[in-house]
PyMOL commands that place a pseudoatom at each C-alpha (Angstrom):
pseudoatom trace, name=CA, resn=MET, resi=1, chain=A, elem=C, hetatm=0, pos=[0.023, 0.077, 0.069]
pseudoatom trace, name=CA, resn=LYS, resi=2, chain=A, elem=C, hetatm=0, pos=[3.008, 2.273, 0.579]
pseudoatom trace, name=CA, resn=ARG, resi=3, chain=A, elem=C, hetatm=0, pos=[3.333, 3.116, -3.181]
pseudoatom trace, name=CA, resn=PHE, resi=4, chain=A, elem=C, hetatm=0, pos=[-0.123, 4.506, -3.361]
pseudoatom trace, name=CA, resn=GLU, resi=5, chain=A, elem=C, hetatm=0, pos=[0.493, 6.933, -0.644]
pseudoatom trace, name=CA, resn=THR, resi=6, chain=A, elem=C, hetatm=0, pos=[1.855, 9.463, -3.400]
pseudoatom trace, name=CA, resn=LEU, resi=7, chain=A, elem=C, hetatm=0, pos=[-1.322, 9.347, -5.386]
pseudoatom trace, name=CA, resn=PRO, resi=8, chain=A, elem=C, hetatm=0, pos=[-3.829, 12.483, -5.241]
pseudoatom trace, name=CA, resn=GLU, resi=9, chain=A, elem=C, hetatm=0, pos=[-6.558, 11.996, -2.618]
pseudoatom trace, name=CA, resn=HIS, resi=10, chain=A, elem=C, hetatm=0, pos=[-9.379, 11.964, -5.316]
pseudoatom trace, name=CA, resn=VAL, resi=11, chain=A, elem=C, hetatm=0, pos=[-7.547, 9.164, -7.112]
pseudoatom trace, name=CA, resn=LEU, resi=12, chain=A, elem=C, hetatm=0, pos=[-7.412, 7.278, -3.932]
pseudoatom trace, name=CA, resn=GLN, resi=13, chain=A, elem=C, hetatm=0, pos=[-10.981, 7.926, -3.235]
pseudoatom trace, name=CA, resn=VAL, resi=14, chain=A, elem=C, hetatm=0, pos=[-12.231, 6.616, -6.634]
pseudoatom trace, name=CA, resn=ALA, resi=15, chain=A, elem=C, hetatm=0, pos=[-10.110, 3.468, -6.094]
pseudoatom trace, name=CA, resn=LYS, resi=16, chain=A, elem=C, hetatm=0, pos=[-11.660, 2.876, -2.825]
pseudoatom trace, name=CA, resn=LEU, resi=17, chain=A, elem=C, hetatm=0, pos=[-15.020, 3.246, -4.274]
pseudoatom trace, name=CA, resn=ILE, resi=18, chain=A, elem=C, hetatm=0, pos=[-14.063, 0.606, -7.043]
pseudoatom trace, name=CA, resn=HIS, resi=19, chain=A, elem=C, hetatm=0, pos=[-12.845, -1.774, -4.220]
pseudoatom trace, name=CA, resn=ASP, resi=20, chain=A, elem=C, hetatm=0, pos=[-15.967, -1.218, -2.070]
pseudoatom trace, name=CA, resn=ARG, resi=21, chain=A, elem=C, hetatm=0, pos=[-18.164, -2.066, -5.132]
pseudoatom trace, name=CA, resn=VAL, resi=22, chain=A, elem=C, hetatm=0, pos=[-16.336, -5.149, -6.064]
pseudoatom trace, name=CA, resn=ASP, resi=23, chain=A, elem=C, hetatm=0, pos=[-16.809, -6.339, -2.264]
pseudoatom trace, name=CA, resn=LYS, resi=24, chain=A, elem=C, hetatm=0, pos=[-20.577, -5.573, -2.770]
pseudoatom trace, name=CA, resn=LEU, resi=25, chain=A, elem=C, hetatm=0, pos=[-20.785, -7.572, -5.905]
pseudoatom trace, name=CA, resn=ARG, resi=26, chain=A, elem=C, hetatm=0, pos=[-19.952, -10.818, -4.304]
pseudoatom trace, name=CA, resn=ALA, resi=27, chain=A, elem=C, hetatm=0, pos=[-23.526, -10.961, -2.734]
pseudoatom trace, name=CA, resn=GLU, resi=28, chain=A, elem=C, hetatm=0, pos=[-25.332, -9.617, -5.705]
pseudoatom trace, name=CA, resn=SER, resi=29, chain=A, elem=C, hetatm=0, pos=[-27.501, -11.189, -8.513]
pseudoatom trace, name=CA, resn=ILE, resi=30, chain=A, elem=C, hetatm=0, pos=[-26.226, -11.424, -12.211]
pseudoatom trace, name=CA, resn=ASP, resi=31, chain=A, elem=C, hetatm=0, pos=[-28.360, -8.435, -13.376]
pseudoatom trace, name=CA, resn=ALA, resi=32, chain=A, elem=C, hetatm=0, pos=[-26.992, -6.256, -10.601]
pseudoatom trace, name=CA, resn=ILE, resi=33, chain=A, elem=C, hetatm=0, pos=[-23.649, -7.489, -11.381]
pseudoatom trace, name=CA, resn=GLU, resi=34, chain=A, elem=C, hetatm=0, pos=[-23.994, -6.281, -14.946]
pseudoatom trace, name=CA, resn=VAL, resi=35, chain=A, elem=C, hetatm=0, pos=[-25.182, -2.920, -13.804]
pseudoatom trace, name=CA, resn=GLU, resi=36, chain=A, elem=C, hetatm=0, pos=[-22.381, -2.534, -11.323]
pseudoatom trace, name=CA, resn=LEU, resi=37, chain=A, elem=C, hetatm=0, pos=[-19.832, -3.563, -13.851]
pseudoatom trace, name=CA, resn=ASP, resi=38, chain=A, elem=C, hetatm=0, pos=[-20.916, -0.882, -16.123]
pseudoatom trace, name=CA, resn=LEU, resi=39, chain=A, elem=C, hetatm=0, pos=[-20.502, 1.549, -13.442]
pseudoatom trace, name=CA, resn=LEU, resi=40, chain=A, elem=C, hetatm=0, pos=[-17.094, 0.086, -12.519]
pseudoatom trace, name=CA, resn=ASP, resi=41, chain=A, elem=C, hetatm=0, pos=[-16.062, 0.451, -16.137]
pseudoatom trace, name=CA, resn=SER, resi=42, chain=A, elem=C, hetatm=0, pos=[-17.029, 4.128, -16.055]
pseudoatom trace, name=CA, resn=ASP, resi=43, chain=A, elem=C, hetatm=0, pos=[-15.285, 4.601, -12.658]
pseudoatom trace, name=CA, resn=ALA, resi=44, chain=A, elem=C, hetatm=0, pos=[-12.195, 2.913, -14.150]
pseudoatom trace, name=CA, resn=GLN, resi=45, chain=A, elem=C, hetatm=0, pos=[-12.219, 5.281, -16.982]
pseudoatom trace, name=CA, resn=LEU, resi=46, chain=A, elem=C, hetatm=0, pos=[-12.517, 8.311, -14.416]
pseudoatom trace, name=CA, resn=LEU, resi=47, chain=A, elem=C, hetatm=0, pos=[-9.486, 6.872, -12.495]
pseudoatom trace, name=CA, resn=GLU, resi=48, chain=A, elem=C, hetatm=0, pos=[-7.404, 6.463, -15.539]
pseudoatom trace, name=CA, resn=ASP, resi=49, chain=A, elem=C, hetatm=0, pos=[-8.366, 10.028, -16.753]
pseudoatom trace, name=CA, resn=LEU, resi=50, chain=A, elem=C, hetatm=0, pos=[-7.653, 11.432, -13.034]
pseudoatom trace, name=CA, resn=ALA, resi=51, chain=A, elem=C, hetatm=0, pos=[-4.358, 9.383, -13.031]
pseudoatom trace, name=CA, resn=LEU, resi=52, chain=A, elem=C, hetatm=0, pos=[-3.214, 10.728, -16.585]
pseudoatom trace, name=CA, resn=GLY, resi=53, chain=A, elem=C, hetatm=0, pos=[-4.218, 14.173, -15.472]
pseudoatom trace, name=CA, resn=ALA, resi=54, chain=A, elem=C, hetatm=0, pos=[-2.001, 13.891, -12.371]
pseudoatom trace, name=CA, resn=LEU, resi=55, chain=A, elem=C, hetatm=0, pos=[0.923, 12.608, -14.310]
pseudoatom trace, name=CA, resn=LYS, resi=56, chain=A, elem=C, hetatm=0, pos=[0.512, 15.496, -16.722]
pseudoatom trace, name=CA, resn=ASP, resi=57, chain=A, elem=C, hetatm=0, pos=[0.501, 17.896, -13.852]
pseudoatom trace, name=CA, resn=LEU, resi=58, chain=A, elem=C, hetatm=0, pos=[3.512, 16.216, -12.345]
pseudoatom trace, name=CA, resn=LYS, resi=59, chain=A, elem=C, hetatm=0, pos=[5.402, 16.586, -15.781]
pseudoatom trace, name=CA, resn=GLN, resi=60, chain=A, elem=C, hetatm=0, pos=[4.460, 20.345, -15.834]
pseudoatom trace, name=CA, resn=SER, resi=61, chain=A, elem=C, hetatm=0, pos=[5.714, 20.850, -12.314]
pseudoatom trace, name=CA, resn=VAL, resi=62, chain=A, elem=C, hetatm=0, pos=[8.877, 19.149, -12.975]
pseudoatom trace, name=CA, resn=SER, resi=63, chain=A, elem=C, hetatm=0, pos=[9.507, 20.934, -16.271]
pseudoatom trace, name=CA, resn=SER, resi=64, chain=A, elem=C, hetatm=0, pos=[8.868, 24.374, -14.847]
pseudoatom trace, name=CA, resn=LYS, resi=65, chain=A, elem=C, hetatm=0, pos=[11.393, 23.964, -12.036]
pseudoatom trace, name=CA, resn=PRO, resi=66, chain=A, elem=C, hetatm=0, pos=[14.633, 25.782, -12.729]
pseudoatom trace, name=CA, resn=GLU, resi=67, chain=A, elem=C, hetatm=0, pos=[17.743, 23.301, -13.006]
pseudoatom trace, name=CA, resn=ARG, resi=68, chain=A, elem=C, hetatm=0, pos=[20.328, 23.810, -10.011]
for i in range(1, 68): cmd.bond("trace and resi %d" % i, "trace and resi %d" % (i + 1))
show_as sticks, trace
zoom trace
């Protein structure tokens, strides 16, 4: 888990939401699982977009710092 400590809080929140939903799916019916899978797919896309945005911000931050 230590490697995730450097991720932005909003990325961690989405990851936790996905994890919580997966736990919930273990007790659901097939139809409910299909609905949840669609939602998880959407959340996974959001998480990917957030991670890419965080990476872009990090690259800009690093490139804008003056060299020593």
